[in-house]
Structure formats: structure tokens, C-alpha cells
VOBA-1610 file (N, C-alpha, C; in pm, whole numbers, padded with zeros to 5 digits, always signed):
BEGIN
Met+00087-00124+00000Met-00007-00009-00002Met+00091+00130-00002Ala+00192+00117+00078Ala+00280+00240+00089Ala+00347+00257-00041Gly+00379+00150-00111Gly+00451+00167-00235Gly+00350+00226-00346Ala+00231+00179-00342Ala+00118+00239-00425Ala+00099+00382-00403Ser+00092+00425-00281Ser+00074+00572-00250Ser+00188+00655-00304Val+00314+00600-00283Val+00427+00677-00338Val+00422+00682-00489Gly+00381+00583-00548Gly+00366+00583-00707Gly+00261+00685-00749Ile+00151+00691-00675Ile+00045+00784-00714Ile+00092+00928-00697Ile+00169+00943-00590Ile+00215+01090-00566Ile+00316+01122-00670Leu+00408+01033-00713Leu+00502+01057-00819Leu+00428+01086-00946Leu+00323+01008-00970Leu+00245+01030-01097Leu+00179+01160-01102Val+00122+01199-00981Val+00057+01328-00977Val+00159+01439-01004Ile+00282+01432-00939Ile+00387+01537-00957Ile+00426+01539-01106Phe+00442+01428-01165Phe+00478+01420-01301Phe+00370+01480-01392Gly+00253+01460-01351Gly+00137+01514-01433Gly+00138+01662-01414Leu+00169+01713-01301Leu+00166+01861-01287Leu+00283+01930-01363Ile+00394+01855-01372Ile+00510+01905-01443Ile+00473+01917-01591Ile+00410+01814-01638Ile+00374+01809-01783Ile+00262+01910-01812Leu+00177+01936-01719Leu+00079+02030-01737Leu+00136+02170-01737Ala+00237+02191-01651Ala+00301+02331-01650Ala+00378+02350-01784Met+00430+02238-01842Met+00498+02259-01967Met+00405+02284-02087Met+00286+02229-02069Met+00179+02246-02181Met+00119+02384-02177Ile+00094+02449-02064Ile+00021+02564-02046Ile+00113+02691-02047Lys+00083+02787-02126Lys+00164+02916-02123Lys+00061+03024-02136Ile+00099+03137-02061Ile-00001+03245-02060Ile+00081+03360-02123Leu+00025+03422-02227Leu+00090+03541-02293Leu+00013+03672-02267Asn+00086+03779-02241Asn+00022+03905-02223Asn-00024+03958-02349Glu-00101+04065-02339Glu-00184+04123-02461Glu-00072+04169-02564Tyr+00043+04214-02526Tyr+00145+04263-02611Tyr+00247+04158-02663Glu+00223+04031-02628Glu+00315+03926-02666Glu+00246+03827-02767Arg+00334+03763-02841Arg+00298+03659-02935Arg+00404+03548-02918Ala+00363+03424-02941Ala+00448+03306-02937Ala+00469+03239-03068Val+00595+03234-03119Val+00624+03166-03241Val+00668+03020-03195Val+00584+02925-03243Val+00594+02788-03198Val+00667+02708-03309Phe+00772+02629-03257Phe+00837+02540-03339Phe+00793+02399-03303Arg+00748+02315-03396Arg+00699+02183-03369Arg+00794+02089-03441Leu+00877+02025-03363Leu+00979+01937-03416Leu+01073+02011-03514Gly+01094+02131-03480Gly+01192+02212-03564Gly+01120+02287-03678Arg+00992+02267-03703Arg+00930+02340-03810Arg+00829+02434-03742Val+00838+02561-03798Val+00758+02678-03733Val+00617+02661-03787Leu+00527+02686-03692Leu+00383+02693-03722Leu+00355+02828-03786Thr+00268+02827-03890Thr+00262+02946-03974Thr+00187+03064-03894Val+00120+03032-03801Val+00036+03144-03728Val+00090+03158-03582Pro+00139+03270-03545Pro+00181+03290-03397Pro+00068+03280-03312Lys+00092+03232-03185Lys-00014+03209-03093Lys-00019+03318-02993Gly-00136+03342-02934Gly-00147+03444-02824Gly-00232+03558-02887Pro-00269+03651-02784Pro-00239+03642-02645Pro-00332+03561-02564Gly-00306+03542-02436Gly-00394+03458-02346Gly-00335+03320-02319Leu-00414+03224-02300Leu-00375+03086-02271Leu-00347+03009-02402Ile-00227+02947-02404Ile-00201+02862-02518Ile-00153+02723-02457Leu-00165+02626-02549Leu-00131+02494-02504Leu-00022+02431-02599Leu+00084+02379-02549Leu+00196+02325-02614Leu+00207+02180-02592Ile+00261+02111-02690Ile+00282+01964-02671Ile+00424+01948-02607Pro+00439+01892-02489Pro+00567+01878-02419Pro+00661+01809-02520Val+00788+01846-02505Val+00901+01784-02579Val+00890+01816-02734Val+00771+01820-02780Val+00759+01838-02934Val+00763+01981-02968Asp+00691+02066-02886Asp+00682+02209-02927Asp+00780+02290-02842Arg+00822+02398-02903Arg+00909+02500-02843Arg+00860+02638-02879Ala+00834+02724-02777Ala+00770+02854-02806Ala+00881+02966-02781Val+00884+03060-02868Val+00972+03180-02856Val+00879+03298-02839Arg+00893+03373-02727Arg+00805+03487-02708Arg+00860+03610-02772Val+00769+03690-02840Val+00807+03810-02904Val+00722+03926-02857Ser+00781+04034-02814Ser+00704+04152-02770Ser+00667+04245-02886Leu+00543+04283-02890Leu+00500+04374-03006Leu+00501+04528-02959Arg+00551+04558-02830Arg+00552+04691-02789Arg+00675+04772-02860Thr+00650+04901-02859Thr+00763+04990-02925Thr+00889+04982-02834Val+00999+04961-02908Val+01131+04958-02831Val+01201+05084-02853Val+01254+05132-02741Val+01329+05264-02741Val+01473+05222-02733Leu+01550+05235-02851Leu+01679+05192-02858Leu+01779+05301-02853Asp+01865+05310-02752Asp+01964+05428-02732Asp+02093+05386-02813Val+02120+05464-02914Val+02239+05452-02993Val+02354+05519-02921Pro+02461+05448-02875Pro+02570+05520-02818Pro+02639+05616-02907Pro+02718+05709-02840Pro+02786+05811-02923Pro+02885+05752-03023Gln+02874+05797-03142Gln+02958+05740-03256Gln+03047+05848-03305Asp+03174+05815-03336Asp+03270+05911-03388Asp+03237+05924-03542Val+03213+06049-03576Val+03170+06079-03714Val+03266+06190-03776Ile+03318+06167-03894Ile+03392+06269-03969Ile+03301+06322-04073Thr+03269+06459-04063Thr+03176+06514-04161Thr+03242+06537-04297Arg+03164+06575-04393Arg+03218+06599-04526Arg+03318+06714-04523Asp+03302+06820-04434Asp+03405+06923-04425Asp+03506+06897-04317Asn+03526+06770-04288Asn+03644+06712-04208Asn+03642+06779-04069Val+03519+06764-04012Val+03503+06805-03864Val+03474+06669-03789Thr+03538+06640-03686Thr+03524+06521-03607Thr+03424+06540-03490Leu+03314+06457-03490Leu+03208+06479-03397Leu+03183+06345-03328Lys+03118+06359-03212Lys+03061+06244-03140Lys+02906+06271-03142Val+02831+06179-03205Val+02697+06201-03221Val+02621+06075-03164Ser+02513+06096-03085Ser+02430+05986-03031Ser+02291+06014-03083Ala+02208+05900-03077Ala+02072+05909-03129Ala+01991+05811-03052Val+01859+05822-03079Val+01763+05730-03026Val+01673+05678-03138Val+01643+05543-03141Val+01556+05478-03246Val+01435+05420-03181Tyr+01325+05448-03240Tyr+01190+05390-03207Tyr+01153+05279-03305Phe+01122+05164-03265Phe+01079+05055-03353Phe+01002+04952-03277Arg+00930+04879-03362Arg+00851+04766-03305Arg+00840+04652-03404Val+00807+04530-03351Val+00802+04412-03437Val+00663+04416-03496Met+00652+04401-03630Met+00527+04387-03694Met+00496+04247-03736Asp+00594+04163-03764Asp+00581+04029-03798Asp+00659+03936-03711Pro+00600+03874-03610Pro+00690+03789-03516Pro+00757+03677-03585Leu+00701+03619-03687Leu+00759+03503-03760Leu+00895+03556-03822Lys+00895+03660-03903Lys+01021+03711-03953Lys+01113+03754-03848Ala+01073+03819-03744Ala+01161+03859-03638Ala+01241+03745-03572Val+01177+03623-03570Val+01246+03510-03515Val+01321+03426-03617Ile+01260+03419-03738Ile+01331+03329-03841Ile+01439+03403-03927Gln+01416+03524-03968Gln+01495+03588-04059Gln+01624+03647-04003Val+01626+03665-03871Val+01741+03731-03806Val+01762+03662-03668Glu+01885+03646-03629Glu+01917+03564-03508Glu+01869+03651-03396Asn+01899+03778-03385Asn+01858+03870-03262Asn+01834+04004-03325Tyr+01698+04028-03340Tyr+01654+04151-03407Tyr+01690+04274-03329Leu+01698+04265-03190Leu+01731+04381-03111Leu+01880+04418-03145Tyr+01970+04320-03142Tyr+02118+04348-03156Tyr+02132+04387-03300Ala+02072+04325-03392Ala+02093+04358-03536Ala+02038+04503-03567Thr+01933+04545-03518Thr+01887+04681-03534Thr+01965+04782-03469Ser+02028+04743-03352Ser+02127+04838-03286Ser+02249+04856-03372Gln+02299+04750-03418Gln+02423+04763-03505Gln+02396+04841-03635Leu+02285+04805-03687Leu+02247+04878-03814Leu+02232+05027-03794Ala+02171+05065-03683Ala+02145+05208-03646Ala+02284+05279-03636Gln+02381+05216-03576Gln+02508+05271-03551Gln+02585+05295-03681Thr+02590+05198-03771Thr+02655+05209-03893Thr+02589+05302-03986Thr+02453+05301-03989Thr+02393+05403-04063Thr+02401+05552-04015Leu+02410+05567-03885Leu+02427+05709-03835Leu+02562+05760-03875Arg+02668+05671-03874Arg+02798+05722-03919Arg+02804+05748-04064Ser+02733+05655-04148Ser+02738+05677-04286Ser+02665+05799-04340Val+02543+05825-04286Val+02464+05943-04328Val+02527+06070-04282Leu+02561+06080-04152Leu+02622+06210-04105Leu+02760+06234-04168Gly+02832+06124-04214Gly+02962+06145-04276Gly+02948+06208-04413Gln+02827+06213-04465Gln+02807+06273-04605Gln+02757+06410-04588Ala+02731+06453-04465Ala+02676+06592-04443Ala+02783+06682-04385Val+02766+06809-04403Val+02855+06919-04346Val+02805+06951-04205Leu+02896+07022-04130Leu+02852+07047-04002Leu+02729+07144-03981Asp+02726+07233-04074Asp+02603+07327-04064Asp+02480+07247-04088Glu+02477+07150-04171Glu+02359+07066-04200Glu+02315+06988-04068Ile+02420+06928-04004Ile+02391+06850-03883Ile+02333+06938-03776Leu+02379+07055-03763Leu+02332+07150-03654Leu+02199+07212-03687Ser+02169+07247-03813Ser+02048+07319-03843Ser+01937+07247-03921Glu+01977+07127-03973Glu+01875+07048-04052Glu+01867+06909-03999Arg+01833+06902-03867Arg+01827+06773-03794Arg+01703+06696-03844Asp+01588+06767-03876Asp+01473+06707-03912Asp+01492+06634-04052Lys+01557+06688-04135Lys+01586+06625-04267Lys+01670+06499-04252Leu+01778+06511-04161Leu+01860+06396-04138Leu+01793+06284-04062Asn+01706+06323-03973Asn+01627+06221-03898Asn+01543+06146-03997Gln+01475+06207-04087Gln+01385+06137-04182Gln+01473+06050-04278Glu+01589+06097-04309Glu+01679+06009-04400Glu+01724+05889-04325Leu+01758+05903-04198Leu+01805+05787-04114Leu+01687+05691-04098Gln+01567+05741-04070Gln+01449+05654-04049Gln+01411+05582-04176Ser+01425+05641-04287Ser+01393+05585-04421Ser+01498+05472-04454Ile+01619+05488-04428Ile+01723+05383-04453Ile+01706+05273-04357Leu+01696+05307-04231Leu+01675+05192-04140Leu+01553+05105-04165Asp+01444+05174-04194Asp+01313+05095-04218Asp+01330+05014-04338Arg+01401+05057-04439Arg+01407+04982-04567Arg+01497+04850-04535His+01589+04866-04447His+01675+04748-04417His+01606+04653-04314Thr+01528+04698-04227Thr+01460+04614-04123Thr+01326+04547-04172Val+01274+04589-04278Val+01155+04537-04335Val+01161+04386-04344Pro+01265+04328-04397Pro+01286+04178-04420Pro+01283+04104-04279Trp+01312+04175-04168Trp+01312+04122-04041Trp+01182+04133-03971Gly+01081+04188-04035Gly+00948+04214-03971Gly+00950+04323-03867Val+01043+04412-03880Val+01062+04532-03783Val+01032+04655-03852Lys+00958+04743-03787Lys+00916+04874-03849Lys+00977+04981-03764Val+01066+05060-03826Val+01132+05170-03761Val+01037+05300-03773Ser+00983+05340-03665Ser+00893+05451-03680Ser+00957+05596-03665Ser+01068+05600-03595Ser+01130+05734-03580Ser+01274+05721-03542Val+01362+05817-03578Val+01504+05826-03543Val+01525+05968-03514Glu+01585+05991-03395Glu+01608+06131-03348Glu+01757+06147-03311Ile+01832+06237-03375Ile+01960+06274-03330Ile+01958+06342-03192Lys+02018+06276-03092Lys+01996+06325-02960Lys+02100+06429-02912His+02225+06403-02942His+02330+06494-02890His+02443+06502-02996Val+02498+06620-03021Val+02617+06645-03092Val+02719+06706-03021Asp+02835+06633-03004Asp+02944+06684-02912Asp+03054+06737-03004Leu+03072+06871-03001Leu+03169+06938-03081Leu+03308+06943-03004Pro+03417+06950-03080Pro+03545+06969-03016Pro+03554+07113-02964Gln+03644+07137-02859Gln+03655+07259-02792Gln+03695+07372-02889Glu+03785+07343-02982Glu+03836+07452-03072Glu+03717+07495-03160Met+03634+07395-03202Met+03519+07425-03285Met+03419+07506-03204Gln+03390+07472-03086Gln+03301+07557-03005Gln+03351+07701-02988Arg+03478+07717-02974Arg+03528+07854-02960Arg+03514+07927-03089Ala+03543+07858-03204Ala+03530+07927-03337Ala+03388+07959-03359Met+03291+07877-03332Met+03145+07905-03344Met+03105+08028-03250Ala+03163+08034-03132Ala+03130+08139-03043Ala+03176+08276-03106Arg+03302+08276-03163Arg+03353+08393-03223Arg+03271+08432-03338Gln+03227+08332-03421Gln+03144+08362-03545Gln+03007+08430-03501Ala+02946+08369-03388Ala+02819+08415-03347Ala+02836+08557-03291Glu+02954+08593-03217Glu+02974+08724-03168Glu+02986+08818-03278Ala+03056+08791-03385Ala+03081+08871-03506Ala+02944+08892-03576Glu+02864+08796-03576Glu+02733+08799-03644Glu+02646+08908-03563Arg+02644+08900-03431Arg+02572+08995-03345Arg+02624+09138-03372Glu+02761+09153-03378Glu+02808+09285-03401Glu+02769+09341-03530Arg+02767+09246-03631Arg+02725+09306-03772Arg+02581+09346-03765Arg+02489+09266-03703Arg+02349+09308-03694Arg+02337+09440-03614Ala+02415+09460-03509Ala+02407+09585-03441Ala+02450+09699-03517Lys+02556+09686-03591Lys+02605+09799-03677Lys+02485+09825-03789Ile+02429+09724-03838Ile+02329+09747-03945Ile+02208+09817-03890Ile+02173+09778-03760Ile+02058+09839-03702Ile+02089+09984-03666His+02212+10012-03622His+02250+10153-03587His+02255+10238-03713Ala+02305+10182-03825Ala+02318+10265-03953Ala+02178+10286-03995Asp+02092+10194-03984Asp+01946+10211-04025Asp+01879+10318-03950Gly+01910+10315-03817Gly+01844+10426-03732Gly+01907+10565-03776Glu+02034+10576-03800Glu+02094+10697-03841Glu+02029+10749-03973Phe+02006+10649-04065Phe+01942+10691-04189Phe+01802+10741-04175Gln+01729+10674-04089Gln+01584+10718-04069Gln+01594+10853-03995Ala+01680+10877-03900Ala+01685+11012-03833Ala+01727+11125-03927Ala+01820+11086-04027Ala+01851+11193-04119Ala+01741+11227-04208Ala+01663+11119-04254Ala+01540+11141-04331Ala+01444+11240-04259Lys+01424+11213-04128Lys+01332+11293-04053Lys+01375+11433-04037Leu+01512+11458-04013Leu+01571+11589-04006Leu+01553+11662-04142Lys+01569+11587-04245Lys+01540+11655-04379Lys+01406+11696-04398Glu+01308+11621-04359Glu+01164+11655-04358Glu+01143+11778-04279Ala+01203+11784-04148Ala+01188+11888-04069Ala+01246+12024-04133Ala+01363+12011-04197Ala+01425+12127-04262Ala+01333+12171-04372Asp+01273+12079-04445Asp+01181+12124-04557Asp+01064+12205-04490Val+01005+12164-04380Val+00899+12239-04320Val+00949+12370-04277Val+01071+12385-04219Val+01121+12513-04174Val+01131+12614-04295Val+01187+12555-04408Val+01207+12639-04533Val+01079+12694-04578Val+00979+12604-04569Val+00837+12664-04616Val+00776+12749-04521Asn+00788+12725-04389Asn+00722+12817-04287Asn+00829+12847-04173Pro+00901+12963-04183Pro+01002+12991-04087Pro+00954+13010-03947Val+00821+13031-03927Val+00767+13050-03793Val+00783+12922-03710Ala+00788+12808-03788Ala+00800+12690-03710Ala+00933+12682-03634Leu+01039+12743-03692Leu+01171+12737-03616Leu+01163+12831-03504Gln+01086+12940-03507Gln+01069+13031-03395Gln+00995+12958-03282Leu+00887+12891-03317Leu+00816+12820-03217Leu+00900+12717-03150Arg+00983+12640-03226Arg+01072+12545-03168Arg+01175+12608-03075Tyr+01217+12727-03109Tyr+01315+12798-03027Tyr+01239+12834-02889Leu+01129+12874-02896Leu+01055+12911-02762Leu+01030+12791-02692Gln+00994+12672-02755Gln+00973+12553-02675Gln+01104+12509-02606Thr+01219+12523-02679Thr+01338+12483-02623Thr+01371+12565-02498Leu+01352+12699-02498Leu+01364+12788-02383Leu+01280+12742-02270Thr+01159+12706-02297Thr+01067+12658-02191Thr+01114+12533-02121Glu+01158+12443-02199Glu+01220+12313-02142Glu+01336+12334-02057Ile+01432+12419-02107Ile+01550+12447-02028Ile+01510+12522-01891Ala+01424+12609-01897Ala+01376+12690-01781Ala+01316+12595-01678Ser+01241+12498-01720Ser+01175+12401-01626Ser+01270+12303-01568Glu+01385+12272-01636Glu+01466+12172-01590Glu+01585+12227-01506Asn+01625+12343-01532Asn+01746+12408-01467Asn+01709+12529-01390Asn+01768+12543-01273Asn+01752+12666-01200Asn+01854+12774-01227Ser+01961+12738-01294Ser+02068+12845-01324Ser+02016+12936-01431Thr+02079+13058-01436Thr+02037+13156-01530Thr+02121+13139-01661Ile+02051+13138-01772Ile+02105+13111-01902Ile+02069+13225-01989Ile+02165+13291-02053Ile+02142+13404-02147Ile+02146+13349-02284Phe+02038+13369-02354Phe+02020+13333-02500Phe+02010+13459-02584Pro+02075+13465-02692Pro+02046+13576-02790Pro+01911+13551-02853Val+01839+13661-02860Val+01708+13647-02922Val+01718+13691-03071Pro+01684+13602-03163Pro+01683+13642-03302Pro+01600+13758-03336Ile+01656+13845-03424Ile+01581+13966-03456Ile+01448+13937-03528Asp+01450+13823-03593Asp+01323+13787-03669Asp+01223+13747-03570Leu+01259+13702-03454Leu+01155+13666-03354Leu+01092+13790-03299Val+01179+13897-03279Val+01133+14021-03217Val+01045+14103-03317Lys+01076+14088-03449Lys+01009+14172-03548Lys+00858+14134-03545Ala+00827+14017-03500Ala+00683+13986-03498Ala+00604+14061-03403Phe+00667+14121-03296Phe+00598+14188-03190Phe+00617+14348-03209Met+00699+14391-03300Met+00723+14536-03321Met+00625+14594-03414Pro+00575+14722-03373Pro+00483+14778-03468Pro+00541+14826-03600Lys+00467+14804-03695Lys+00510+14841-03836Lys+00496+14990-03863Asp+00589+15049-03930Asp+00581+15190-03965Asp+00493+15204-04091Asn+00395+15297-04072Asn+00310+15327-04192Asn+00362+15442-04266Lys+00427+15423-04376Lys+00481+15530-04452Lys+00370+15575-04553Pro+00362+15714-04559Pro+00263+15765-04654Pro+00303+15734-04805
//
């Protein structure tokens, strides 16, 4: 009886182990590529509860979520012979689990290596000004190239972003001097434009005075009023004879 009880217990344990090997639970974002005696089943399984044949079936889990891949800094020599360190970030996801498992050994590693080599190749064909000012264009070019190469792997590259561009110290100093010279140039242009507009206004004022000399006299009186209100000291101004003539009686000659 004791031997029979032990046998039943062992049988139950063996049955539980077999059951655990048969039953797999996949999350909503997961699919299982099942190999049956080495041959892949045409339709991935999941999500939810799936049943496998012990020893015969082997399942490979594949996540369908978007993967954020950080591309480490790469040494890049631009077309104008400037050495940079450029890092980027790649967003991609698996669209076809069968291809992601069958067509490439490790799609994560393969996509990472492809992103690094493509980043060096594309930026090596651009000049420094393009890398600094036309990132959107370069991002689209990188995304297009990566997506074209990862399609056979069942991987879709949705976006590539150049994250950081590390310039050499001497290049940073040169760019700082260039920016300062540009600001000085703009300041001189603005100052010259202001002088030109002021000269134009003075010319218009002179034309008004030529047409109506009384305007100059009124301006003269206004200036005296402003000086008298701002200063307490005594200031002697010569009075133009033309200003006095306006208040002198006219002689009536027969």
C-alpha cells in the first residue's frame, strides 16, 4: 500500500510538471512563435492561454511593444572634415513575429548595429552646418534607410532622433567667435538704419522750416521753456531779430 501511495504521488507530480510545460500564458502585447519538431507553425499564438505539446513544441516569445533603442555616441567625420561624437535614439516595433524570429538571429542586436553604422554613414556625407541646423531632414533620412533594411526582419522603424552632437573645444570657440561677429554685424546694421531714418526725418523737418520759418521760432521758444523748467541756473540766450520783429509795430509810410 505504501508503495502504491508513493507511485500515485509521483504520478501526480509528473502530471503537474507536464501540465506546466503544456500551458503558457501570454500578455496582450506578446505573441509566441511555436516550433514543432523544428518546423515553425505558420500562425503565431496568443495572447492569453496557449497549449503546447511537451518535448515536441518549443515557443519563442516576441514583444510587440515599441522599443526605445539608445544609440551610443559614434565618432563621425563630416564632409567638411570635422570630427564629432553623435548619439541618437531609435523607436521601432515588431510587426511580423515570424520574420523577427526566423529571418534574423537577434533582431534587437541587429537593429542596434544597423543604427550605429547608418548614423556614421549618413552624417559622414553631411557638413557641420547641416547637422546642426537640418536635423529633421537627417532624422527622416536615417528613418527611411533603417526602415528599408529592417522590413525583411519584420521590424518597423517609426522614428529616429539625433539626440546629442558633441563638438570639439576649438570648434566651439570658433563658433562662439562667429556668433559674436554676427551679432556685432547686426548691431551695426541696426545703428546705421537708425541714423538713416533720423537723417530722413531731419530733412523733412528742414523742408518744413524752409516753407514756414515761424515753425523754427516756435521750436526755439519751446526749447527755452524746457530748459527753464529743468534748470534753476540763469542762462542768457540771444534772441533772433526775426523773432522780435513779429512783436514790433510796423511803420506806416505815406
